[in-house]
C-alpha positions in Angstrom: -145.8 -11.7 -110.5 -144.5 -9.1 -113.2 -146.6 -6.1 -114.3 -149.7 -7.1 -116.5 -149.9 -10.5 -114.7 -147.0 -12.1 -116.6 -145.1 -14.8 -114.8 -141.5 -13.8 -113.6 -138.7 -14.4 -116.0 -136.9 -17.7 -115.4 -133.7 -17.5 -113.3 -130.5 -19.3 -113.4 -129.9 -21.6 -110.2 -126.1 -22.0 -109.5 -125.1 -24.9 -107.3 -121.7 -24.8 -105.8 -119.8 -26.1 -102.7 -118.5 -23.0 -100.8 -119.8 -19.6 -101.7 -118.6 -16.9 -101.9 -115.1 -18.4 -101.6 -111.9 -16.3 -101.2 -110.2 -18.8 -103.5 -112.9 -19.1 -106.1 -113.6 -15.5 -106.8 -114.2 -16.3 -110.5 -117.6 -17.7 -109.6 -119.0 -14.6 -108.1 -117.3 -12.4 -110.8 -119.2 -14.6 -113.4 -122.5 -14.2 -111.5 -122.1 -10.4 -111.3 -121.4 -10.3 -115.1 -124.3 -12.5 -115.9 -126.6 -10.4 -114.0 -125.3 -7.4 -116.0 -126.5 -9.4 -119.1 -130.1 -9.4 -117.6 -129.8 -13.0 -116.1 -131.4 -13.5 -112.8 -129.2 -15.8 -110.6 -129.9 -17.7 -107.4 -127.0 -19.5 -105.6 -127.3 -22.7 -103.6 -124.2 -23.5 -101.8 -123.5 -26.6 -99.7 -121.4 -24.8 -97.1 -121.3 -21.2 -95.6 -117.9 -19.5 -95.4 -117.1 -17.6 -92.2 -117.8 -13.9 -92.7 -114.1 -13.2 -92.0 -113.3 -15.3 -95.2 -115.5 -13.2 -97.4 -114.3 -9.8 -98.8 -116.5 -6.8 -97.6 -117.5 -6.0 -101.2 -119.4 -9.4 -101.7 -120.7 -10.1 -98.2 -124.2 -9.3 -99.5 -123.8 -12.5 -101.7 -123.4 -14.5 -98.4 -126.6 -13.1 -97.2 -128.5 -13.8 -100.4 -127.4 -17.4 -100.8 -129.2 -20.5 -99.8 -127.1 -22.9 -97.7 -127.6 -26.7 -97.4 -125.5 -27.2 -94.2 -126.0 -27.4 -91.4 -128.5 -30.0 -92.6 -132.0 -29.3 -91.1 -133.8 -32.7 -90.8 -137.2 -31.4 -90.9 -136.7 -29.6 -94.2 -134.9 -32.7 -95.5 -137.8 -35.0 -94.6 -140.4 -32.6 -96.0 -138.5 -32.2 -99.3 -138.3 -36.0 -99.9 -141.9 -36.6 -98.8 -143.2 -33.8 -100.9 -141.4 -35.0 -104.2 -142.3 -38.6 -103.6 -145.9 -37.7 -103.3 -146.0 -35.0 -105.9 -143.9 -36.7 -108.6 -143.4 -40.4 -107.5 -142.2 -41.7 -110.8 -139.8 -38.9 -111.4 -138.4 -39.2 -107.8 -137.8 -42.9 -108.1 -136.3 -42.6 -111.5 -133.9 -39.9 -110.4 -132.9 -42.0 -107.3 -132.3 -45.0 -109.7 -130.1 -42.8 -111.9 -128.0 -41.4 -109.1 -127.6 -44.7 -107.1 -127.6 -47.0 -110.2 -124.6 -45.4 -111.9 -121.1 -46.8 -111.8 -119.7 -46.8 -108.3 -116.3 -48.5 -107.6 -116.5 -48.4 -103.9 -119.4 -48.6 -101.4 -118.1 -45.2 -100.0 -118.9 -43.7 -103.4 -122.5 -45.0 -103.5 -123.0 -43.6 -100.0 -121.7 -40.3 -101.1 -124.2 -40.3 -104.1 -127.1 -41.1 -101.7 -126.1 -38.1 -99.6 -125.9 -35.9 -102.7 -129.3 -37.1 -103.9 -130.8 -36.2 -100.5 -129.3 -32.8 -100.7 -130.5 -32.4 -104.3 -134.1 -32.9 -103.3 -133.8 -30.3 -100.7 -132.4 -27.8 -103.3 -135.2 -28.7 -105.7 -137.8 -28.0 -103.0 -136.1 -24.6 -102.1 -136.0 -23.8 -105.9 -139.6 -24.9 -106.7 -141.1 -21.4 -106.1 -138.1 -19.3 -107.3 -138.8 -19.4 -111.0 -135.6 -21.5 -111.7 -135.5 -22.3 -115.3 -132.1 -23.9 -115.4 -129.5 -25.2 -113.0 -125.8 -25.0 -113.4 -123.2 -26.6 -111.1 -119.6 -25.3 -110.5 -117.5 -28.5 -110.3 -118.4 -31.8 -111.9 -118.2 -33.6 -108.5 -120.8 -33.4 -105.8 -122.3 -30.0 -106.9 -123.1 -31.6 -110.2 -124.8 -34.7 -108.5 -126.9 -32.2 -106.5 -127.9 -30.1 -109.5 -128.7 -33.2 -111.6 -131.0 -34.4 -108.8 -132.7 -31.1 -108.4 -133.2 -30.4 -112.0 -134.7 -33.8 -112.8 -137.1 -33.3 -109.9 -138.0 -29.7 -111.1 -138.2 -30.8 -114.7 -135.5 -28.3 -115.8 -132.2 -28.6 -117.8 -128.9 -28.6 -116.0 -125.4 -28.1 -117.0 -121.9 -28.0 -115.1 -118.5 -26.6 -115.2 -115.5 -28.9 -114.8 -112.5 -27.4 -113.3 -109.5 -29.5 -112.1 -109.7 -32.1 -109.3 -113.4 -32.9 -110.3 -112.2 -34.0 -113.7 -108.9 -35.6 -113.0 -109.4 -37.0 -109.5 -113.0 -37.0 -108.2 -114.8 -38.5 -111.3 -117.9 -39.9 -109.7 -120.8 -40.4 -112.1 -119.1 -38.3 -114.9 -120.5 -40.4 -117.7 -124.0 -40.1 -116.3 -123.7 -36.5 -115.8 -122.4 -36.0 -119.3 -125.4 -38.0 -120.6 -127.9 -36.0 -118.6 -126.6 -32.5 -119.0 -127.8 -29.9 -121.6 -124.1 -28.8 -121.9 -120.8 -28.8 -120.1 -118.2 -26.2 -119.7 -114.5 -26.4 -119.1 -111.9 -23.7 -118.5 -109.2 -25.1 -120.7 -109.0 -27.3 -123.7 -106.9 -29.8 -121.6 -109.8 -30.2 -119.3 -112.2 -30.6 -122.2 -110.2 -33.4 -123.7 -110.0 -35.2 -120.2 -113.8 -34.8 -119.7 -114.5 -36.3 -123.0 -112.2 -39.2 -122.3 -114.2 -39.9 -119.2 -117.4 -39.9 -121.2 -116.4 -41.3 -124.6 -120.0 -41.7 -125.7 -120.7 -38.0 -125.3 -120.8 -35.7 -128.3 -117.8 -33.4 -128.4 -120.1 -30.6 -129.3 -121.7 -30.9 -125.9 -118.6 -29.5 -124.3 -117.3 -26.0 -124.8 -114.2 -24.3 -123.4 -114.7 -20.9 -121.9 -111.6 -19.5 -120.2 -112.0 -17.8 -116.8 -111.7 -14.2 -117.4 -109.9 -11.4 -115.5 -111.0 -7.8 -115.0 -108.2 -6.3 -117.2 -109.0 -2.8 -115.6 -108.7 -3.9 -112.0 -105.6 -6.1 -112.8 -103.5 -3.7 -114.8 -99.8 -2.6 -114.8 -98.7 -0.1 -112.2 -96.6 3.1 -112.5 -93.2 1.3 -112.3 -90.9 -0.2 -109.7 -88.1 1.5 -107.8 -84.9 0.4 -109.7 -83.0 0.5 -106.5 -85.2 -2.0 -104.6 -84.3 -5.7 -104.3 -85.7 -8.0 -107.1 -89.1 -9.1 -105.7 -90.5 -12.5 -106.6 -94.2 -13.1 -105.9 -96.2 -16.3 -105.7 -99.9 -16.5 -104.8 -101.7 -19.7 -104.0 -102.9 -22.0 -101.2 -100.1 -23.3 -99.1 -100.2 -26.9 -99.9 -97.8 -29.4 -101.8 -99.3 -29.1 -105.2 -98.6 -25.3 -105.5 -94.9 -26.2 -105.6 -93.8 -23.3 -103.1 -91.1 -25.7 -101.9 -89.5 -25.8 -105.2 -89.6 -22.0 -105.4 -88.0 -21.5 -102.1 -85.3 -24.0 -103.1 -84.6 -22.1 -106.4 -84.7 -18.7 -104.6 -82.2 -19.9 -102.0 -79.8 -21.1 -104.7 -79.9 -17.6 -106.3 -79.2 -16.0 -103.0 -76.2 -18.1 -102.4 -75.0 -17.1 -105.9 -75.0 -13.6 -104.7 -78.3 -12.3 -106.1 -80.2 -9.8 -104.0 -83.8 -10.8 -104.0 -87.0 -11.0 -101.8 -89.8 -13.5 -101.8 -93.5 -12.8 -101.1 -95.8 -15.7 -100.8 -99.6 -14.8 -100.6 -102.0 -17.5 -99.3 -102.9 -19.7 -96.4 -103.1 -23.4 -95.9 -101.8 -26.5 -94.2 -98.3 -26.2 -95.4 -97.3 -22.9 -93.8 -95.3 -24.4 -91.1 -93.3 -26.7 -93.4 -92.6 -23.8 -95.8 -91.5 -21.5 -93.0 -89.0 -24.2 -91.9 -87.9 -24.9 -95.5 -87.3 -21.1 -95.9 -84.9 -21.3 -92.9 -83.1 -24.3 -94.3 -82.7 -22.5 -97.7 -81.4 -19.4 -96.2 -84.5 -17.5 -97.2 -86.1 -16.9 -93.7 -85.0 -13.2 -93.6 -85.9 -12.6 -97.2 -89.3 -14.4 -97.4 -92.7 -12.8 -96.4 -95.6 -15.0 -95.8 -98.5 -12.6 -96.4 -101.3 -14.9 -95.5 -104.9 -14.4 -96.8 -105.4 -11.4 -98.9 -108.8 -10.3 -100.3 -109.2 -10.4 -104.1 -109.6 -6.6 -104.4 -106.2 -6.0 -102.8 -104.1 -8.5 -104.9 -103.2 -5.9 -107.6 -101.1 -4.1 -105.1 -99.0 -7.2 -104.7 -98.7 -7.9 -108.3 -97.6 -4.3 -109.1 -94.9 -4.5 -106.4 -93.4 -7.7 -108.0 -90.6 -8.1 -110.5 -91.5 -11.6 -111.3 -94.3 -14.0 -110.6 -93.7 -17.7 -110.2 -96.1 -20.6 -109.6 -94.3 -23.9 -109.7 -97.4 -26.1 -109.4 -97.2 -29.9 -110.1 -99.3 -33.1 -110.1 -99.3 -34.3 -106.4 -100.8 -37.8 -106.7 -103.7 -36.6 -108.7 -104.2 -33.1 -107.0 -103.3 -30.6 -109.6 -104.1 -27.2 -111.0 -105.6 -26.7 -114.4 -105.0 -23.0 -115.2 -104.7 -21.0 -112.0 -106.4 -17.7 -112.1 -103.5 -16.0 -110.3 -101.4 -16.5 -113.5 -104.0 -14.5 -115.5 -104.1 -11.8 -112.8 -100.2 -11.5 -112.7 -99.8 -11.4 -116.4 -102.8 -8.8 -116.7 -100.6 -6.6 -114.4 -97.7 -6.8 -116.7 -95.6 -9.0 -114.4 -93.4 -11.6 -116.2 -94.5 -15.1 -115.2 -92.8 -18.4 -114.8 -94.8 -21.5 -114.3 -94.9 -25.2 -115.3 -96.1 -27.3 -118.2 -99.1 -28.6 -116.3 -102.5 -29.3 -117.8 -104.0 -25.9 -119.2 -101.1 -23.6 -118.3 -99.5 -23.8 -121.8 -102.8 -22.6 -123.3 -101.9 -19.2 -121.5 -98.2 -19.1 -121.5 -96.2 -19.7 -124.7 -92.6 -20.5 -123.5 -90.2 -17.7 -124.3 -93.0 -15.6 -125.9 -95.1 -14.2 -123.2 -93.7 -16.1 -120.1 -91.4 -19.0 -119.2 -92.3 -22.7 -118.6 -90.4 -25.5 -116.9 -91.2 -29.1 -116.2 -93.1 -29.7 -113.0 -90.9 -30.4 -110.0 -87.7 -29.5 -111.9 -86.0 -27.1 -109.4 -82.9 -26.9 -111.7 -84.8 -25.6 -114.6 -86.8 -23.3 -112.4 -83.7 -21.8 -111.1 -82.4 -21.3 -114.6 -85.6 -19.5 -115.6 -85.7 -17.2 -112.6 -82.0 -16.3 -112.9 -82.4 -15.5 -116.6 -85.2 -12.9 -115.8 -83.3 -11.6 -112.7 -80.3 -10.9 -114.8 -81.9 -9.6 -118.0 -84.5 -7.0 -116.8 -85.2 -6.0 -120.5 -86.2 -9.6 -121.5 -88.4 -9.6 -118.3 -90.0 -6.4 -119.4 -90.8 -7.8 -122.9 -92.3 -10.9 -121.5 -94.4 -9.0 -119.0 -95.7 -6.7 -121.8 -96.5 -9.7 -124.1 -98.2 -11.5 -121.1 -100.6 -8.5 -120.7 -101.3 -8.5 -124.3 -102.1 -12.2 -124.2 -104.6 -11.9 -121.3 -106.3 -8.8 -122.9 -106.8 -10.6 -126.2 -108.0 -14.0 -124.9 -108.8 -13.8 -121.2 -110.9 -10.7 -120.7 -113.6 -11.3 -118.1 -116.2 -9.3 -120.3 -115.6 -11.7 -123.2 -115.8 -14.8 -121.1 -119.1 -13.7 -119.5 -120.6 -12.8 -122.8 -120.1 -16.3 -124.0 -121.5 -17.7 -120.9 -124.5 -15.5 -121.2 -125.3 -16.8 -124.7 -125.4 -20.4 -123.3 -127.5 -19.5 -120.3 -129.9 -17.2 -122.1 -130.6 -20.0 -124.6 -131.1 -22.5 -121.8 -133.5 -20.2 -120.2 -135.4 -19.3 -123.3 -134.7 -15.6 -122.6 -134.6 -14.7 -126.4 -131.0 -15.1 -127.2 -130.4 -14.4 -130.8 -128.3 -17.4 -131.1 -128.8 -19.9 -128.3 -126.6 -22.9 -128.1 -123.0 -24.0 -128.0 -122.1 -23.0 -131.5 -123.2 -19.5 -130.7 -121.1 -19.3 -127.6 -118.1 -20.6 -129.6 -118.7 -17.8 -132.1 -118.3 -15.1 -129.5 -114.5 -14.7 -129.8 -112.8 -12.9 -126.8 -111.1 -10.5 -129.2 -114.3 -9.5 -130.6 -115.6 -8.3 -127.2 -112.5 -6.6 -125.9 -109.6 -5.0 -127.9 -108.2 -3.0 -125.0 -104.4 -3.4 -125.0 -104.0 -1.6 -121.7 
């Protein structure tokens, strides 16, 4: 209880899959920012990351998070029995909504049953925690869990759609769109895709709020040694869709042309062995460093040591990026960026103005773009400076969190002066931050 016998302020419950994740740092950055706006947050995560995968500065979040797995059968049975006895009609109606939605395969219906079971456990855990609104990061199973828990608790819910959960794992998207208070996407491309999946939903129900980057932490360095080899950096999970294989092939061509360059690839994943073999085949083995996992707070050192950032991502049978945060980080550090015309990336990079874009899987075009910036350092410098200005004006973390705070304060009835989607859309990034860096 608060002073004076008043009930505690309602808190925001955040449902996600793997928290705090080394590859999804934007989630805990947003949470920290929301708490700075006076919004209490409680995180419910399906899985617990190993402590070695969590940066030291956010390990306290791991200790403060409620984890569903490993599943505790006693807790599961108590949660479902409790909701069935306490609110039988609401329990059965929610079960009917989740299992009665459109399912193409039996496997999908079984998945929904599991997520309903998990949602009841989250609802039981949240029942005494003053949760006034539930938000899911990812429109896939976290949103099903949040929908279930929210209906059992009798509170509104919302979700953020990111990438695979909109284009690939689209289970119950129309039902989630109908039930949510609002939905968020991190690009306009994702917003359009989400509305195509739920054509009956009002377009005003979905708003785009870009992932922001800390433009003070990710800022240009003091300058590179002009005598050092040209360094190309790529950051991302080592799998097919990131396109590291096209980057290695393009870099190998440039070396065979006589260019002196080094390549640094930051990240871990299942494709490391294949990429190391490809580096040998391309003549890049002695020039390529596979740096492995790097904690978020150390990434600026890698960006500032680079002359060029390249992310050659593509659509790998439905597995694709939307707008990778590493592009924002590299450009915030003033590094000229080359990427592909994939989903939301053109919303950040305007080809030839603040970076370069090629078609996905076009190694020839990628080689040309990289060669141009390698040979024209002044053009590279201009693109890097323009990229920094673009991120500062439209992708500042402070601006993004301010817009999120408007939505959540309205949903929580915390006295927002302008609750609702229209108010969030009115908080323009350039009105919050004008630091050009």
